[in-house]
N, C-alpha and C positions, 0 to 999 in steps of 0.2 A: 256714794261709789257706784250705784248702777247707773245713774244718769250719767257720771262720767265716762263709763264704759259703751253708753248707747251713744253720746256724743261722739268719742273716738271712732266707732264703726259707722255712723252716718258719714264723717267728715272723709272716711276713706274712701268709702264708697262715691261719694260724692267727685272728689276727686279721681275717681278710676273713671265715672262718667264722662269728665272733664279732659281725661287724659289724651295723648294723641299719639300715633305713632311715626315718629320722625324717619327720614329717609325716602327716597325717589321712590315711587308704584312702578311696577315692573310692567313694560311694553315691549312688546317683541321688535327686533330693529328690523327696520325696510330692505329686503333683500330683493333686486331686481329678480324677476323670473320671465323667463322666456314663454312665449305661449305653447311652443313645440320642440320636442329633443332634435337634436342634430344626428341624424342617420347617415345612413351608406352615400357617398355621392355628393354630401350637403343637402339630402333630402328631408324637408321636415317631417317628423313622426308624432303623429297627436292621433290618439284613439280614446273613446270613450270608455273603453274595459280597459284593462291591465292586468297581466299575468301576475304582477307582484301581490294582488289580492289575493290570490288563489291558494288554498293551502298544499303544503307540499304532496299530501296523498293525490292530489288534482295535477298534480305536474309529474311526477314520477311514477312512472308505470310498472317499473319491473320488480318481480314481487322477491326478489333475493336483495334490492334494494332498499325497499321498503321495512324489511325483516331488520337491515342492518340500522339505517335510519331511527326505528322504534325502539330497538335495544339502545344505541347512542344516547337518545335523549332521557334514559332512565341510568345509564351506566358512566356514560361521559366525565371525567375528571372536570374538565373547564366548565361544566353544567352544574355541576355537585357544589364546584368551588364559587360560582355566581350567585348560585341560591342563597350559600352560605351567607356572602355579602350582603344580600336583601334582611338577610334574619340579623346582622349586625346593624344595618344601619336602621331597623326597625327600632332595635334597642335604644340606640343613640337618638332616636326621635322620643323614645321613650323618658331618657334622662333629661332630654332638653325641656321637653314639656313641662315634669315635675316642677320647674322653676317657677312656674306660675302660680303654684299652689300654696297655701301655708302648709308650715312643717309643725307637727303637733309630738309632744312626746309627753309621758305618763310617768312619774316616778314616785316614788315612797321611802321612807326610812323608819327605821325601829332601832329604839336605842333601850338596851336592858343591861343591869348591872346588880349586883346583891353585896353588899357592904359587910363588912364585920359587924355582930351584934353591939359590940363596946362601943365603936366608933360612931354607929348610926344612933345609939341612945343619947350618946352626950352632942350628938348635932341637932336632935329633936325632930329626926326624921326616920322613916322606915327602912328596915335594912335592904328592901328590895325597890330600886326604881325603874320604872317601865316609860318609854314615852315613844310616840310615833307621831308621822305626817304623811298625807297623803296630797299629790300636786297633780296639775293638768297644764303643761305650757305651751304657748304655739309661738308661732316666729316667723313672720312673712314681710317681702319687700314688694309692695304694688307696684305694676309695672306702668309708671305715669307716660314716661315716653315712648312705649312699645319696645323696650329693648328684648327682653324674653320673645314679643310675639315676634319680633324679626327674627331672634335664634331660632325660634319654632318653625317661622317660614324655610328659613335657611335648611334646617335640619329636613323639612318634608321635601324640600326639592332634592335634597342629597337622596333621598329615599327614593321619589320617582326616578333621578338618574339611575340608581343601581338597578331598578326596576328595568329601565329600559335598555341598559348595560346586558341586564340576564337575557334579553329577548335578542339583543344583537350577538350574542354570545350562540343561541340557540339557531338563528339564521345562519351564523357561520359554518357552525357543526353540521351541519344539514349540506350547508354547499361543498365544505371539506369531505364529507362522507360519498357525497355523489360524486366528485371530481376523482377523489381516491378508489372509487369503484369503477368507473369507466377506464379509468387508467389501467386498472387491473384486467377489465374485460379485454380492452385493447392490445395488451401484452397477451392475453389467451390467444386472440385473434392474430397477433403476427406469429405465435407459436404453431396454430393450425396450419398457417402461410407457409412457414417453413416446412415444419414437417409433410404435407403436401408436396412442397418443390424437392424435397429431400427424396422420398418417394418416387417423385418422375425423374429424377435426376440419378436415381439407383435403377431404374429400370431403364434409361438410356446409357447407363454405363453395362449392363449386361447385353443389349444387344450391340453396343460398341465393339465389346469384347468376341462375340459371335461374328461381325463383319471381319473383327482383325484376325480371327483363325481360320476365317474362309477368303481372307486375301482382299475384300473389300474396303479394309480400312486400314490404317496404318496403327504402331502403338502411339504415336503422339497423338493419334484421335484419343486413343486410349486414356494416357495420361492427363490428357485436358479433360474429359468425362470424369477421371477420377477426381481431379482438383475442384469441378463444380460439387460434388457430392461431399467433399470435405469442406466447401466453404459453406453448405447447408449445415452439414452435422456439427460444425463448430458453432454455430449462430446459435444452438439450441442450450448450452450450458450457461451461456449469458444471459439469455432470456429465462430460464428457469431461475437463478439468481434475482433476476428482477421482478417475477414473479413472487418469490417467497419473498423479499424485504417489500415489494408493494401490501401483503398480507399481513405483514407485521405492523405497518403501518396503520393499517386498518384495524387492525386487532387494538392497536393503541387509542384509538379515535373510541373503539367500545370500551376503553378501561379494563381490558382484557390483556392477558400474557402473549407472548407472542404464540404464533398456529396458524392453521390453515383456515380458508373462508369458505364456506359450501356456498357453491353456485351451480349453475345448471354445466352440464357436461360443453355444451355448444352455445354458442352466443351470437344472435345476427343483431345488429344495431336496429332499433325501432327508427323509422324513417320519422324526420322532422318536419315539421308545417315549413312552407315556403318563410311565413311571417309570423310575427307573434304581438298581440297588442300592448302596447306601453303605456297607455294612459297619457296623461297630462301632468306636465310639471309641476303644477302647484301640490297635486294629490303626493306627488315624492316626498315632500316635507312633512306630512302626517305619516308618512307609511314607515320611511325609512327609522331602523331604533337608533342610528348613529347620530341623526339629526335630533330626534326628539332629545335622547341623551346629552348632546351639546345643548340644548335651549335649557334643559333643568339644570345644568350647572350654571347656565346665565341668571336664571332664577335667583340661584342659590348666592351668586355675585351679587347680584341687585341686593339682596336682603342683609350680605354682609354690610354693605354703604350703610343700611339702616342701624345694624349694631354697631357699626363704630361711631357713628354720629350721636346715636342716643347716649353714650358713654360720657359725651361733653356735660350731661346734664346732671343735675343731683338726685341722687337715691335717699329714700324716706325707709329705712326699716324698722319695723312696728314689732313690738314683742309683748307678749302678756301671759301673765301665770296666774291662776287661782289655787287654792286646796284648803287643806283644813289640818289642824295638830292640834296636839295636846299632849300635856306632859304624864298622860296615864294613858294606858290603852284603853280604859274603861271607858273613857267619855272622849275617844278619837274625833267620834262623829258627832259632837256636839257643835250644833250649829254656831256658838259663840266662839269657836277657835277658827271658823272659814275666815278665807282672807283672798282679796283679788288686788292686782297691781298691772298696769299698764307702764310703758315707755316708747316713747317715739324719737328717733333721731333724724337729722340730715347731715348728708356729707356731700359738699360741692367739691370738685376738683378743681383747683386755683393753679396750681404749675407741675406740670409733668415731664418738663423737660424737652418737650416738643411731641412725648411720645402719644397723645393721642391725636395730635394733626396730623402727626406722619401714620398714624393706624389708619385714618380717615382717608389720606392719600393712598395709602397702599391698596385700599380696600375698591378707590374709584379705579385704579390704574390696571389693578388685577381685573375689575369688571371690563374694561377696554379691551384686554386680551381675552377674556373670553367670549366677547362681542365678535371679535376678530375671528379665534377659532370657530366659532358657530357659522359665521360666513364661508370659512374655508371649507369647513364640512359639507357645506350647502353646495359648494363648487365644485368639490372633488365627488359629490353625488353625481352632479349633471354630467362631469367628466365620462363618470363609471360607466351611465347608463349608455351615454352616446358610443363608446368605447365598444360595449357588449352589445348594443346596436348595428355596428360597423362591422364587428368579428362575425357574429351570427350570418350575416348576409354575403360575408366574402368567403366564408369557409363552408358554407352551404354553396356557391359556386365552383370554390376550388373541388369541394369534392364531386361534383357533376363533373367537371371536368376530368377527375383522374377516373371516376367509372370509364369514362370512354377510350382513356388512356392505356388503362387496366384491357379492356375489350380487343384494344387496337393489338396489344403486345403478347396478350395471349394467340389469337389469330396469326400473327407473324409467327410466332413459337411454333404453331403446329404446322402453318407450312415451311416453314425452313426444316423441320424434322421429317416432312413428306419428299423435299428435295434431297436432303442429306439421304434418305434411303433410296432414291430413284439415282443417284451419282450426279444430280443437277449442280450441286455445290460443296463445298467444304464444309468440314465439323465447325470452321470459325465462326460461320453464319449462324448453327445452331447455338454456339456457346453465347454468340452476343445476344439473340433473340431472347434466349433464355435469362441470362441475366437480367435483361431489360425487363420481362416478365415477370420474374418474382421480385424486384426493386418496385415494379407499379402496385402489384399486390400490397406488400407492405406499405407503400405510401397510401392505399386505397384504405387500410386500417386506420392509419394515422389522419387523415383527413376525415374519416368518420368521428375517430373520437375528438378531434378539435370541434367538429359542429355542435357534437353533444357538449362539450364541455364549454361552448361558448352560450348555450342554453341555460346552462346552470349559473354561468356568470352573469346572464342577462337578467335572471331568476332574482339573484342574489343582490345585483345593483339596484333591482326595482324597489328591493325590500321585502322581498318575500321570504317565506320560509318560518317566521317566528307565528304565524296567527295558529 
């Protein structure tokens, strides 16, 4: 019996050593990559370094924003959900890997009975009967064709995809928090401009009323001055609404209930550099989390072809059991009561109504779909970087022009007021120039915001933020 068991074990391991893994080996698809990014005005952008390689702490210097990002990375719901999905996939991988190992089970039984004295004596047996057994069983299906190995490869790729998805969520969260914070500070800037304009217009209204009392201005001038005051003051409630709604949006990103956001009383946009390093396109394939996630999905789809192909081949389950038994508990461990047996079987699919063939076809077609998705993800990534480079350059140029417009409108507004006080012009000129100045200052705040948002967009497009 021992020789038979050793023979079966040797045969099994020999078959395993000779076994193969069916299905195609993974090879990364060829994707044409340009040597440089397309920048503004069709300029080729290529740098040795990239802002995408920097940690977010080295990109965003505002201390209030840093506090918000740190809290968001701890408490944001999307971050926590992504972390749970990674743990779920780890458990799935463990379940899949368990198929590669034998299953062992330990069992035992005990039987006891007390018979009536009369019946036991008549039968010639004792009136107390006790028997028991103890056994160890094993079952295993050797992975001759790589079915379990391909399933394990597929599960590992799924885990890798979830980890890259988690990093993509981290990168997106940082970009969303930075965007929301910059928009909030832009609203603060618009509120400051509006309040300053309101103060200037209230001073102008008092002056106009004084001139009207002295006969140097008309009541029409007073009414027009009042209209300017009301126009500025009516914008304040709308801005307050937008500010509070933006604060609630940031609090949601932090995983908190609606409320205010602590920040500095005044905000001055930090000057952005004229250009930022973008790196080279080939590095983008390794840095962008969504591209890495798409490739992990491609590895899983490739392994699924091997899983489907392995199902065409026979399975050879092997099971065995050994133990000891006795019709009396006292002799339960007597070696003469030991037993052992093994069973092997073979099952070869012959006719499945086309299920296996179509299963393989489905796996191949799914793999081709995932290849296209991978290529599309790369193309979208290059588009994102190009758009961000263009946006950063053009928003900076617009902001520079807007600064000159603000300076010109401020000077024109001051001259118009001096001319009106001296009686050299009508109040209409003051109204026109004051309105132009207010709109230009609001436009400058928006231009500064757009330039900062373009930097966030570029950092995110280059795959930064998850490091």
